[in-house]
C-alpha positions in Angstrom: -28.5 44.9 79.7 -30.7 45.7 76.7 -27.7 46.0 74.5 -26.4 42.5 75.5 -29.8 41.0 74.8 -29.8 42.6 71.3 -26.3 41.4 70.7 -27.2 37.9 71.8 -30.2 37.7 69.4 -28.1 39.2 66.6 -25.5 36.5 67.0 -28.1 33.8 67.2 -29.8 35.0 64.0 -26.4 35.3 62.2 -25.5 31.8 63.2 -28.6 30.3 61.6 -27.5 30.7 57.9 -24.0 29.5 58.9 -25.5 26.4 60.6 -27.8 25.7 57.6 -24.8 26.0 55.2 -22.8 23.6 57.4 -25.8 21.2 57.4 -26.0 21.4 53.6 -22.3 20.6 53.3 -22.8 17.6 55.6 -25.8 16.2 53.8 -24.4 16.7 50.3 -20.9 15.2 50.9 -19.6 11.7 51.4 -17.2 11.4 54.3 -15.2 8.8 52.5 -13.3 9.2 49.2 -14.6 7.2 46.2 -12.2 4.3 45.9 -14.7 1.9 44.2 -14.3 0.5 40.8 -15.9 -2.2 38.7 -14.3 -5.6 38.0 -13.5 -4.4 34.5 -11.8 -1.3 35.9 -9.5 -3.4 38.0 -7.9 -5.1 35.0 -6.0 -4.3 31.8 -5.9 -6.0 28.4 -2.8 -7.6 27.0 -3.5 -7.6 23.2 -0.8 -10.2 22.5 -2.6 -12.8 24.6 -6.2 -11.3 24.5 -6.2 -11.9 28.2 -7.1 -9.5 31.0 -4.9 -9.2 34.1 -5.3 -7.6 37.5 -3.6 -4.2 38.0 -1.1 -4.2 40.9 -1.6 -2.1 44.0 0.1 1.1 45.0 0.5 -0.5 48.4 3.0 -3.0 46.9 6.7 -2.2 46.8 8.0 -0.4 43.7 9.2 -2.6 40.9 9.9 0.2 38.3 11.8 3.5 38.2 8.9 5.6 36.9 5.1 5.3 36.3 3.5 7.9 34.0 -0.2 8.4 34.6 -2.1 9.9 31.7 -5.8 10.8 32.4 -7.6 11.0 29.0 -11.1 12.0 28.1 -12.0 12.1 24.4 -8.4 12.3 23.4 -8.2 10.2 20.3 -6.7 13.1 18.3 -4.3 14.7 20.8 -3.1 11.5 22.5 -0.8 10.3 19.7 1.2 13.5 19.6 1.7 13.4 23.4 2.6 9.6 23.3 5.1 10.0 20.5 7.0 12.7 22.4 6.8 10.8 25.7 7.9 7.5 24.3 10.8 9.1 22.4 12.1 10.6 25.6 11.6 7.4 27.8 13.0 5.0 25.2 16.1 7.1 24.7 16.6 7.3 28.5 16.1 3.5 28.8 18.8 2.9 26.3 21.2 5.2 28.1 20.5 3.8 31.5 19.9 0.1 31.8 18.6 0.5 35.4 15.8 2.7 34.2 12.5 1.0 33.7 9.2 2.7 33.1 5.5 2.2 32.5 2.7 4.4 31.1 -0.9 4.0 32.4 -3.5 5.6 30.2 -6.7 6.1 32.0 -9.7 6.5 29.7 -12.2 8.5 31.7 -15.3 7.1 30.1 -14.7 8.5 26.6 -17.3 8.1 23.9 -14.7 8.3 21.1 -11.8 6.0 20.2 -9.4 7.0 23.0 -9.1 3.4 24.3 -8.6 2.0 20.8 -5.9 4.5 20.1 -4.2 3.8 23.4 -4.3 0.0 22.8 -2.4 0.5 19.5 0.5 1.6 21.7 0.1 -1.4 24.0 0.2 -3.6 20.9 3.4 -2.0 19.7 5.3 -1.7 23.0 3.7 -4.5 25.1 1.5 -4.5 28.2 4.5 -4.6 30.5 5.3 -1.0 29.4 1.9 0.5 28.5 -1.4 -0.4 30.1 -4.9 1.0 29.6 -7.4 1.5 32.3 -10.9 2.2 30.9 -13.7 3.5 33.1 -17.2 2.3 32.5 -18.4 6.0 32.8 -16.9 9.4 33.3 -15.9 10.3 36.8 -13.6 13.3 36.4 -9.9 14.0 36.0 -9.2 13.6 39.7 -10.8 10.2 39.7 -8.8 9.1 36.6 -5.5 10.3 38.1 -6.3 8.6 41.4 -7.1 5.2 39.9 -4.0 5.3 37.6 -1.8 6.1 40.7 -3.4 3.3 42.7 -2.5 0.9 39.9 1.1 2.0 39.4 4.4 0.2 40.1 6.9 3.1 39.9 9.2 4.4 42.6 8.3 7.8 41.3 4.9 8.6 39.8 4.3 11.4 37.2 0.9 12.7 36.2 0.8 14.3 32.8 -2.0 15.6 30.6 -2.9 13.8 27.4 -2.8 17.0 25.3 1.0 17.3 25.2 0.9 20.9 26.4 3.9 20.2 28.8 7.3 19.5 27.4 7.9 16.0 28.6 11.7 16.3 28.8 11.1 18.8 31.6 10.7 15.7 33.7 14.4 16.1 34.3 13.8 19.4 36.1 11.1 17.8 38.4 13.4 14.9 39.2 16.2 17.2 40.1 13.9 19.1 42.4 13.0 15.8 44.2 16.7 14.8 44.4 17.2 18.0 46.4 14.7 16.8 49.0 15.6 13.1 49.1 18.7 11.9 50.8 20.6 9.2 49.0 22.1 8.0 52.3 18.7 7.0 53.7 17.2 3.6 52.9 13.6 5.0 53.0 12.7 7.6 50.5 11.5 10.9 51.8 8.1 12.3 51.0 8.2 15.0 48.3 6.3 16.5 45.4 7.6 18.4 42.4 5.0 20.6 40.7 5.4 21.8 37.2 4.5 25.5 37.0 3.4 28.0 34.4 3.4 31.0 36.9 6.4 32.5 35.1 4.2 32.8 31.9 1.4 34.6 33.7 2.3 38.2 32.7 2.4 37.3 29.0 -0.9 35.3 29.1 -2.8 38.1 30.8 -2.3 40.3 27.8 -4.1 37.8 25.6 -7.1 37.5 27.8 -10.3 39.6 28.0 -10.9 41.7 31.1 -13.7 39.3 32.1 -11.6 36.2 31.8 -8.7 37.9 33.7 -11.2 38.9 36.4 -12.4 35.3 36.8 -8.8 34.0 36.8 -7.8 36.4 39.5 -10.8 35.5 41.6 -10.0 31.8 41.2 -6.4 32.4 42.4 -7.8 34.2 45.4 -10.0 31.2 46.3 -7.0 28.9 45.9 -5.3 30.8 48.6 -8.0 29.6 51.0 -6.4 26.2 50.7 -2.9 26.3 49.2 -0.4 29.1 50.1 2.9 27.8 48.9 2.2 26.9 45.2 1.5 29.6 42.6 0.2 27.3 39.9 -1.9 24.5 41.4 -3.5 23.4 38.1 -0.6 22.5 35.9 -1.1 18.9 34.9 2.6 17.9 35.3 3.4 16.7 38.8 5.9 14.2 40.2 5.4 12.3 43.4 7.6 9.9 45.4 5.9 6.6 46.0 5.5 7.2 49.7 3.7 10.5 49.0 1.4 8.8 46.5 0.6 6.1 49.0 -0.3 8.8 51.6 -2.3 11.2 49.4 -4.1 9.4 46.6 -6.4 7.2 48.8 -7.6 10.2 50.9 -8.7 13.1 48.7 -12.4 13.5 47.8 -12.7 15.9 44.8 -12.7 14.0 41.5 -13.0 16.8 39.0 -10.9 19.8 38.1 -10.2 21.1 41.6 -8.7 17.8 42.8 -5.2 19.3 42.5 -6.1 22.0 45.1 -7.3 19.4 47.6 -4.3 17.2 46.9 -1.8 20.1 47.6 -3.9 21.3 50.6 -3.5 17.9 52.2 0.2 17.9 51.4 0.7 21.3 53.0 -1.3 20.2 56.1 1.0 17.2 56.4 4.2 19.3 55.9 5.2 17.4 52.8 7.9 19.3 50.9 6.6 20.8 47.6 9.0 22.1 45.0 7.5 24.3 42.3 9.4 24.1 39.0 9.1 26.4 36.0 8.4 24.3 32.9 7.9 24.8 29.2 4.2 24.8 28.3 2.1 25.8 25.3 -1.6 26.1 24.5 -3.1 23.2 22.7 -6.5 23.3 20.9 -9.2 21.0 22.2 -9.2 21.8 25.9 -12.1 20.2 27.8 -12.3 23.2 30.2 -15.1 25.6 29.5 -13.6 29.0 30.6 -16.4 30.5 32.6 -18.4 27.4 33.7 -15.3 25.3 34.6 -13.7 28.1 36.7 -17.0 28.7 38.5 -17.3 25.0 39.2 -13.7 24.8 40.4 -14.2 27.9 42.6 -17.2 26.3 44.2 -15.3 23.1 44.8 -12.4 25.0 46.4 -14.7 26.8 48.8 -16.3 23.5 49.7 -12.9 21.9 50.2 -11.9 24.5 52.8 -15.2 24.5 54.6 -15.6 20.7 54.7 -12.2 20.3 56.3 -12.9 23.3 58.6 -16.2 21.7 59.8 -14.6 18.3 60.2 -16.8 16.7 57.5 -13.7 15.5 55.6 -10.4 14.3 57.1 -7.1 13.3 55.5 -6.2 10.5 58.0 -4.3 7.5 56.5 -6.5 5.0 54.7 -5.8 1.5 53.4 -6.9 0.9 49.9 -10.3 -0.8 49.8 -11.5 -3.2 47.1 -15.2 -2.2 46.8 
């Protein structure tokens, strides 16, 4: 009997820190994703008329073949290189296929440099029907920038791509082929599917160039990712393609708005049994990364742990949500 009493009190005492941690998660977390945006953030500028127009909604039916979402923070120097490569590919494809129509949405995540001005030069050249700029009043993180770009898109398929030009844009062909393998052309309604660009095939070579400490942190980060995502080796590559039905389901419901948003996005997709195809792409390092190696990895690791625990405790949910105008 004495042993059972000791066991009871041991379990009770052990549950106290767990309960306090759960309470901390509850008190420091909003149950609802942040879908709010200011009136200025709901509109885009047409330089030809000097007028601002309302962005469309992701809830609308698709009116274009492809939307390209480019989150950008202090990218006045790297953005032009990425845009030239992207536009060269898209314009060539448009000439070869008259049924192909695209748009690029550049989301300036509260930059303090001339990112918006540089982006508007492309709007002035190609027109606001093809390129639109969404400028945040203040920085809210890459996940927030990608979300708002997606919620304003018109494409049947939606691609997120980093502004640094690290990914070879023509590898979009590989991602589209992966989605084609999931989608059935005989069905009227498109299937849900995601194609994820991956650098996992480059991992062995990149480890050689890293210090032991950075390699240790990277391995630890990958172990944490496994708490949420099991079927994707490279969750952080900024080159992902979504069918519109997937975008409508996922982008209104995730909570994390900074670097670890990809992990939550893919976690929800796996929980909903949405097919995810991981595709090896060409990628190269580009100077000027906004990720601080140690600090950013620790921040992402913390966020990933919180993602798993907040869903485990029922603090967050990924139930369907209608887009709200707050």
